[in-house]
ChimeraX commands (.cxc) that place a marker at each C-alpha (Angstrom):
marker #1 position 2.72,-65.36,-89.57 radius 0.5
marker #1 position 5.82,-64.20,-90.32 radius 0.5
marker #1 position 8.80,-65.23,-88.14 radius 0.5
marker #1 position 9.08,-61.83,-87.19 radius 0.5
marker #1 position 5.40,-62.18,-85.47 radius 0.5
marker #1 position 5.69,-65.06,-84.00 radius 0.5
marker #1 position 8.97,-64.22,-82.48 radius 0.5
marker #1 position 6.82,-61.09,-80.65 radius 0.5
marker #1 position 3.47,-63.59,-80.37 radius 0.5
marker #1 position 5.68,-66.08,-78.11 radius 0.5
marker #1 position 7.27,-63.09,-76.41 radius 0.5
marker #1 position 4.18,-62.45,-74.80 radius 0.5
marker #1 position 3.08,-65.46,-74.78 radius 0.5
marker #1 position 6.42,-65.97,-72.47 radius 0.5
marker #1 position 5.18,-62.76,-70.05 radius 0.5
marker #1 position 1.37,-63.27,-70.19 radius 0.5
marker #1 position 2.85,-67.11,-68.71 radius 0.5
marker #1 position 5.50,-65.76,-66.46 radius 0.5
marker #1 position 3.45,-63.12,-64.33 radius 0.5
marker #1 position -0.28,-65.63,-64.63 radius 0.5
marker #1 position 2.72,-67.99,-63.00 radius 0.5
marker #1 position 3.90,-65.50,-60.23 radius 0.5
marker #1 position 0.64,-64.25,-59.57 radius 0.5
marker #1 position -1.12,-67.35,-58.95 radius 0.5
marker #1 position 2.05,-69.29,-57.46 radius 0.5
marker #1 position 2.07,-66.12,-54.47 radius 0.5
marker #1 position -2.06,-66.77,-53.93 radius 0.5
marker #1 position -1.51,-70.35,-53.27 radius 0.5
marker #1 position 1.76,-69.39,-51.19 radius 0.5
marker #1 position -0.53,-67.09,-48.88 radius 0.5
marker #1 position -3.48,-70.25,-48.43 radius 0.5
marker #1 position 0.30,-72.21,-47.54 radius 0.5
marker #1 position 1.15,-69.52,-44.74 radius 0.5
marker #1 position -2.38,-69.57,-43.13 radius 0.5
marker #1 position -2.70,-73.14,-42.47 radius 0.5
marker #1 position 0.77,-73.48,-41.02 radius 0.5
marker #1 position -0.81,-70.68,-38.79 radius 0.5
marker #1 position -2.86,-72.16,-37.58 radius 0.5
marker #1 position -1.49,-75.26,-36.86 radius 0.5
marker #1 position 0.44,-73.50,-34.93 radius 0.5
marker #1 position -2.27,-71.45,-32.87 radius 0.5
marker #1 position -3.82,-75.16,-32.72 radius 0.5
marker #1 position -0.80,-76.56,-30.90 radius 0.5
marker #1 position -0.84,-73.34,-28.35 radius 0.5
marker #1 position -4.47,-73.76,-27.70 radius 0.5
marker #1 position -3.90,-77.45,-26.98 radius 0.5
marker #1 position -1.02,-76.78,-24.51 radius 0.5
marker #1 position -3.35,-74.15,-23.02 radius 0.5
marker #1 position -5.94,-77.09,-22.68 radius 0.5
marker #1 position -3.42,-79.29,-20.58 radius 0.5
marker #1 position -2.24,-76.46,-18.68 radius 0.5
marker #1 position -5.85,-75.64,-17.78 radius 0.5
marker #1 position -6.51,-79.54,-17.04 radius 0.5
marker #1 position -3.51,-80.30,-14.72 radius 0.5
marker #1 position -4.68,-76.74,-12.85 radius 0.5
marker #1 position -7.96,-77.91,-12.24 radius 0.5
marker #1 position -6.66,-80.86,-10.50 radius 0.5
marker #1 position -4.75,-78.77,-8.21 radius 0.5
marker #1 position -7.08,-75.91,-7.54 radius 0.5
marker #1 position -10.79,-77.72,-7.13 radius 0.5
marker #1 position -12.08,-74.00,-5.95 radius 0.5
marker #1 position -11.88,-73.27,-9.13 radius 0.5
marker #1 position -12.47,-76.22,-11.10 radius 0.5
marker #1 position -15.90,-75.31,-13.12 radius 0.5
marker #1 position -14.15,-71.95,-14.37 radius 0.5
marker #1 position -11.52,-73.91,-15.22 radius 0.5
marker #1 position -13.40,-76.23,-17.40 radius 0.5
marker #1 position -15.36,-73.15,-18.90 radius 0.5
marker #1 position -12.22,-72.33,-20.30 radius 0.5
marker #1 position -11.25,-75.18,-21.26 radius 0.5
marker #1 position -14.00,-75.92,-23.48 radius 0.5
marker #1 position -13.81,-72.81,-24.92 radius 0.5
marker #1 position -10.09,-73.47,-26.03 radius 0.5
marker #1 position -10.48,-76.80,-26.99 radius 0.5
marker #1 position -13.66,-75.73,-29.79 radius 0.5
marker #1 position -11.15,-73.02,-31.01 radius 0.5
marker #1 position -8.66,-75.79,-31.24 radius 0.5
marker #1 position -11.05,-77.65,-33.22 radius 0.5
marker #1 position -11.99,-74.66,-35.35 radius 0.5
marker #1 position -8.92,-73.62,-35.96 radius 0.5
marker #1 position -7.59,-77.20,-37.40 radius 0.5
marker #1 position -10.45,-77.76,-39.85 radius 0.5
marker #1 position -9.80,-74.38,-41.23 radius 0.5
marker #1 position -5.99,-75.16,-41.60 radius 0.5
marker #1 position -6.78,-78.73,-42.67 radius 0.5
marker #1 position -9.18,-76.19,-45.35 radius 0.5
marker #1 position -6.54,-74.27,-46.36 radius 0.5
marker #1 position -4.15,-77.12,-46.64 radius 0.5
marker #1 position -6.20,-79.22,-49.11 radius 0.5
marker #1 position -6.94,-75.73,-51.05 radius 0.5
marker #1 position -3.12,-75.62,-51.53 radius 0.5
marker #1 position -2.90,-78.98,-52.14 radius 0.5
marker #1 position -5.53,-78.57,-54.85 radius 0.5
marker #1 position -3.16,-75.88,-56.95 radius 0.5
marker #1 position -0.04,-77.54,-56.69 radius 0.5
marker #1 position -1.58,-79.34,-60.22 radius 0.5
marker #1 position -2.26,-76.39,-61.92 radius 0.5
marker #1 position 0.41,-74.68,-60.93 radius 0.5
marker #1 position 3.08,-77.56,-62.02 radius 0.5
marker #1 position 1.08,-77.54,-65.57 radius 0.5
marker #1 position 1.29,-73.29,-65.97 radius 0.5
marker #1 position 5.16,-74.18,-65.50 radius 0.5
marker #1 position 5.61,-76.62,-67.64 radius 0.5
marker #1 position 3.71,-74.26,-69.88 radius 0.5
marker #1 position 6.06,-71.40,-69.89 radius 0.5
marker #1 position 9.09,-74.32,-70.26 radius 0.5
marker #1 position 7.82,-75.20,-73.70 radius 0.5
marker #1 position 7.02,-71.64,-74.50 radius 0.5
marker #1 position 10.81,-70.94,-73.19 radius 0.5
marker #1 position 11.57,-73.97,-75.30 radius 0.5
marker #1 position 10.03,-72.54,-78.50 radius 0.5
marker #1 position 11.51,-69.16,-77.97 radius 0.5
marker #1 position 14.79,-70.32,-78.40 radius 0.5
marker #1 position 14.41,-73.11,-81.27 radius 0.5
marker #1 position 13.09,-69.83,-83.21 radius 0.5
marker #1 position 16.17,-67.57,-82.54 radius 0.5
marker #1 position 19.10,-70.14,-82.67 radius 0.5
marker #1 position 17.82,-72.80,-85.00 radius 0.5
marker #1 position 16.67,-73.61,-88.46 radius 0.5
marker #1 position 12.93,-74.51,-88.39 radius 0.5
marker #1 position 9.70,-75.18,-90.66 radius 0.5
marker #1 position 7.41,-71.60,-90.47 radius 0.5
marker #1 position 4.49,-74.27,-90.52 radius 0.5
marker #1 position 5.41,-76.13,-87.72 radius 0.5
marker #1 position 6.39,-73.47,-85.89 radius 0.5
marker #1 position 2.75,-71.84,-86.06 radius 0.5
marker #1 position 1.18,-75.14,-84.84 radius 0.5
marker #1 position 3.18,-75.06,-81.74 radius 0.5
marker #1 position 2.10,-71.88,-81.11 radius 0.5
marker #1 position -1.19,-72.42,-81.54 radius 0.5
marker #1 position -0.91,-75.52,-79.48 radius 0.5
marker #1 position 0.67,-73.85,-76.78 radius 0.5
marker #1 position -2.33,-71.01,-76.82 radius 0.5
marker #1 position -5.19,-73.76,-77.08 radius 0.5
marker #1 position -3.18,-75.47,-73.59 radius 0.5
marker #1 position -3.12,-71.47,-72.28 radius 0.5
marker #1 position -6.55,-71.61,-72.71 radius 0.5
marker #1 position -7.63,-74.97,-70.97 radius 0.5
marker #1 position -5.28,-74.79,-68.54 radius 0.5
marker #1 position -6.49,-70.76,-67.28 radius 0.5
marker #1 position -10.04,-72.63,-67.15 radius 0.5
marker #1 position -8.66,-74.95,-63.90 radius 0.5
marker #1 position -6.68,-71.47,-62.31 radius 0.5
marker #1 position -8.88,-70.45,-59.20 radius 0.5
marker #1 position -6.80,-67.62,-58.05 radius 0.5
marker #1 position -6.07,-65.52,-60.70 radius 0.5
marker #1 position -8.92,-64.14,-61.57 radius 0.5
marker #1 position -10.55,-63.77,-65.63 radius 0.5
marker #1 position -10.53,-59.92,-64.37 radius 0.5
marker #1 position -6.81,-60.03,-63.73 radius 0.5
marker #1 position -5.79,-62.02,-66.70 radius 0.5
marker #1 position -7.67,-59.40,-68.65 radius 0.5
marker #1 position -6.20,-56.50,-66.93 radius 0.5
marker #1 position -2.59,-58.41,-67.77 radius 0.5
marker #1 position -3.45,-59.02,-71.32 radius 0.5
marker #1 position -4.71,-54.97,-72.24 radius 0.5
marker #1 position -1.23,-53.65,-70.62 radius 0.5
marker #1 position 0.46,-56.41,-72.78 radius 0.5
marker #1 position -1.30,-54.64,-76.11 radius 0.5
marker #1 position 0.63,-51.53,-74.83 radius 0.5
marker #1 position 4.03,-53.13,-74.74 radius 0.5
marker #1 position 6.30,-52.73,-77.85 radius 0.5
marker #1 position 7.68,-56.27,-77.83 radius 0.5
marker #1 position 10.30,-55.23,-80.66 radius 0.5
marker #1 position 12.39,-52.75,-78.25 radius 0.5
marker #1 position 10.65,-54.45,-75.29 radius 0.5
marker #1 position 9.00,-51.84,-73.63 radius 0.5
marker #1 position 7.49,-52.80,-70.39 radius 0.5
marker #1 position 6.77,-50.37,-68.71 radius 0.5
marker #1 position 3.13,-50.23,-68.97 radius 0.5
marker #1 position 2.96,-54.49,-68.35 radius 0.5
marker #1 position 0.81,-54.67,-64.93 radius 0.5
marker #1 position 2.39,-56.13,-62.60 radius 0.5
marker #1 position 5.67,-54.66,-63.64 radius 0.5
marker #1 position 7.51,-57.55,-63.83 radius 0.5
marker #1 position 10.41,-58.10,-66.67 radius 0.5
marker #1 position 11.24,-61.81,-67.12 radius 0.5
marker #1 position 14.40,-63.08,-67.24 radius 0.5
marker #1 position 13.92,-65.33,-70.39 radius 0.5
marker #1 position 13.27,-61.96,-72.53 radius 0.5
marker #1 position 16.50,-60.79,-70.96 radius 0.5
marker #1 position 18.31,-63.04,-72.25 radius 0.5
marker #1 position 16.68,-63.27,-75.69 radius 0.5
marker #1 position 18.08,-59.28,-76.10 radius 0.5
marker #1 position 21.24,-59.67,-74.70 radius 0.5
marker #1 position 21.80,-62.60,-77.27 radius 0.5
marker #1 position 20.59,-60.74,-80.58 radius 0.5
marker link #1:1,2 radius 0.2
marker link #1:2,3 radius 0.2
marker link #1:3,4 radius 0.2
marker link #1:4,5 radius 0.2
marker link #1:5,6 radius 0.2
marker link #1:6,7 radius 0.2
marker link #1:7,8 radius 0.2
marker link #1:8,9 radius 0.2
marker link #1:9,10 radius 0.2
marker link #1:10,11 radius 0.2
marker link #1:11,12 radius 0.2
marker link #1:12,13 radius 0.2
marker link #1:13,14 radius 0.2
marker link #1:14,15 radius 0.2
marker link #1:15,16 radius 0.2
marker link #1:16,17 radius 0.2
marker link #1:17,18 radius 0.2
marker link #1:18,19 radius 0.2
marker link #1:19,20 radius 0.2
marker link #1:20,21 radius 0.2
marker link #1:21,22 radius 0.2
marker link #1:22,23 radius 0.2
marker link #1:23,24 radius 0.2
marker link #1:24,25 radius 0.2
marker link #1:25,26 radius 0.2
marker link #1:26,27 radius 0.2
marker link #1:27,28 radius 0.2
marker link #1:28,29 radius 0.2
marker link #1:29,30 radius 0.2
marker link #1:30,31 radius 0.2
marker link #1:31,32 radius 0.2
marker link #1:32,33 radius 0.2
marker link #1:33,34 radius 0.2
marker link #1:34,35 radius 0.2
marker link #1:35,36 radius 0.2
marker link #1:36,37 radius 0.2
marker link #1:37,38 radius 0.2
marker link #1:38,39 radius 0.2
marker link #1:39,40 radius 0.2
marker link #1:40,41 radius 0.2
marker link #1:41,42 radius 0.2
marker link #1:42,43 radius 0.2
marker link #1:43,44 radius 0.2
marker link #1:44,45 radius 0.2
marker link #1:45,46 radius 0.2
marker link #1:46,47 radius 0.2
marker link #1:47,48 radius 0.2
marker link #1:48,49 radius 0.2
marker link #1:49,50 radius 0.2
marker link #1:50,51 radius 0.2
marker link #1:51,52 radius 0.2
marker link #1:52,53 radius 0.2
marker link #1:53,54 radius 0.2
marker link #1:54,55 radius 0.2
marker link #1:55,56 radius 0.2
marker link #1:56,57 radius 0.2
marker link #1:57,58 radius 0.2
marker link #1:58,59 radius 0.2
marker link #1:59,60 radius 0.2
marker link #1:60,61 radius 0.2
marker link #1:61,62 radius 0.2
marker link #1:62,63 radius 0.2
marker link #1:63,64 radius 0.2
marker link #1:64,65 radius 0.2
marker link #1:65,66 radius 0.2
marker link #1:66,67 radius 0.2
marker link #1:67,68 radius 0.2
marker link #1:68,69 radius 0.2
marker link #1:69,70 radius 0.2
marker link #1:70,71 radius 0.2
marker link #1:71,72 radius 0.2
marker link #1:72,73 radius 0.2
marker link #1:73,74 radius 0.2
marker link #1:74,75 radius 0.2
marker link #1:75,76 radius 0.2
marker link #1:76,77 radius 0.2
marker link #1:77,78 radius 0.2
marker link #1:78,79 radius 0.2
marker link #1:79,80 radius 0.2
marker link #1:80,81 radius 0.2
marker link #1:81,82 radius 0.2
marker link #1:82,83 radius 0.2
marker link #1:83,84 radius 0.2
marker link #1:84,85 radius 0.2
marker link #1:85,86 radius 0.2
marker link #1:86,87 radius 0.2
marker link #1:87,88 radius 0.2
marker link #1:88,89 radius 0.2
marker link #1:89,90 radius 0.2
marker link #1:90,91 radius 0.2
marker link #1:91,92 radius 0.2
marker link #1:92,93 radius 0.2
marker link #1:93,94 radius 0.2
marker link #1:94,95 radius 0.2
marker link #1:95,96 radius 0.2
marker link #1:96,97 radius 0.2
marker link #1:97,98 radius 0.2
marker link #1:98,99 radius 0.2
marker link #1:99,100 radius 0.2
marker link #1:100,101 radius 0.2
marker link #1:101,102 radius 0.2
marker link #1:102,103 radius 0.2
marker link #1:103,104 radius 0.2
marker link #1:104,105 radius 0.2
marker link #1:105,106 radius 0.2
marker link #1:106,107 radius 0.2
marker link #1:107,108 radius 0.2
marker link #1:108,109 radius 0.2
marker link #1:109,110 radius 0.2
marker link #1:110,111 radius 0.2
marker link #1:111,112 radius 0.2
marker link #1:112,113 radius 0.2
marker link #1:113,114 radius 0.2
marker link #1:114,115 radius 0.2
marker link #1:115,116 radius 0.2
marker link #1:116,117 radius 0.2
marker link #1:117,118 radius 0.2
marker link #1:118,119 radius 0.2
marker link #1:119,120 radius 0.2
marker link #1:120,121 radius 0.2
marker link #1:121,122 radius 0.2
marker link #1:122,123 radius 0.2
marker link #1:123,124 radius 0.2
marker link #1:124,125 radius 0.2
marker link #1:125,126 radius 0.2
marker link #1:126,127 radius 0.2
marker link #1:127,128 radius 0.2
marker link #1:128,129 radius 0.2
marker link #1:129,130 radius 0.2
marker link #1:130,131 radius 0.2
marker link #1:131,132 radius 0.2
marker link #1:132,133 radius 0.2
marker link #1:133,134 radius 0.2
marker link #1:134,135 radius 0.2
marker link #1:135,136 radius 0.2
marker link #1:136,137 radius 0.2
marker link #1:137,138 radius 0.2
marker link #1:138,139 radius 0.2
marker link #1:139,140 radius 0.2
marker link #1:140,141 radius 0.2
marker link #1:141,142 radius 0.2
marker link #1:142,143 radius 0.2
marker link #1:143,144 radius 0.2
marker link #1:144,145 radius 0.2
marker link #1:145,146 radius 0.2
marker link #1:146,147 radius 0.2
marker link #1:147,148 radius 0.2
marker link #1:148,149 radius 0.2
marker link #1:149,150 radius 0.2
marker link #1:150,151 radius 0.2
marker link #1:151,152 radius 0.2
marker link #1:152,153 radius 0.2
marker link #1:153,154 radius 0.2
marker link #1:154,155 radius 0.2
marker link #1:155,156 radius 0.2
marker link #1:156,157 radius 0.2
marker link #1:157,158 radius 0.2
marker link #1:158,159 radius 0.2
marker link #1:159,160 radius 0.2
marker link #1:160,161 radius 0.2
marker link #1:161,162 radius 0.2
marker link #1:162,163 radius 0.2
marker link #1:163,164 radius 0.2
marker link #1:164,165 radius 0.2
marker link #1:165,166 radius 0.2
marker link #1:166,167 radius 0.2
marker link #1:167,168 radius 0.2
marker link #1:168,169 radius 0.2
marker link #1:169,170 radius 0.2
marker link #1:170,171 radius 0.2
marker link #1:171,172 radius 0.2
marker link #1:172,173 radius 0.2
marker link #1:173,174 radius 0.2
marker link #1:174,175 radius 0.2
marker link #1:175,176 radius 0.2
marker link #1:176,177 radius 0.2
marker link #1:177,178 radius 0.2
marker link #1:178,179 radius 0.2
marker link #1:179,180 radius 0.2
marker link #1:180,181 radius 0.2
marker link #1:181,182 radius 0.2
marker link #1:182,183 radius 0.2
marker link #1:183,184 radius 0.2
marker link #1:184,185 radius 0.2
marker link #1:185,186 radius 0.2
marker link #1:186,187 radius 0.2
view
């Protein structure tokens, strides 16, 4: 692999990791927002149940209707709490793969920096690049939210990119990492 080929492949890897990171992070945040919304709903429903309890004391004529409504509200509160907890657990479970994806993105950035700005041994760089690719595949197996279909679509769109001219118009989703702009301005 020549220096130019390695440079292009590293750029491609950096774009792929950046887009995958953003997709995964965005979807995980959605679960966090759902968890927070359900927590707020649980607080509101708990307040309504408490209000119903006080009303049943002061309005004994409507006690049966108020108790029926309170039981419905209490059930709904439990459902919201359970669903919110499951979203929270899902968010926590996906934090580690996202962190590893970020670290892998940083490693590829550092390797690209080393390739651009410092002397290197070609064989060592190729080995490091292959190691990054192996880590990427292992990490992709643990990504629950960015489907293999999405990654294949991204990879196919990256096949149409000319990394020597940085024509990113065909990349889906349309995203140019700041890192590549930095390298283009300084090379």
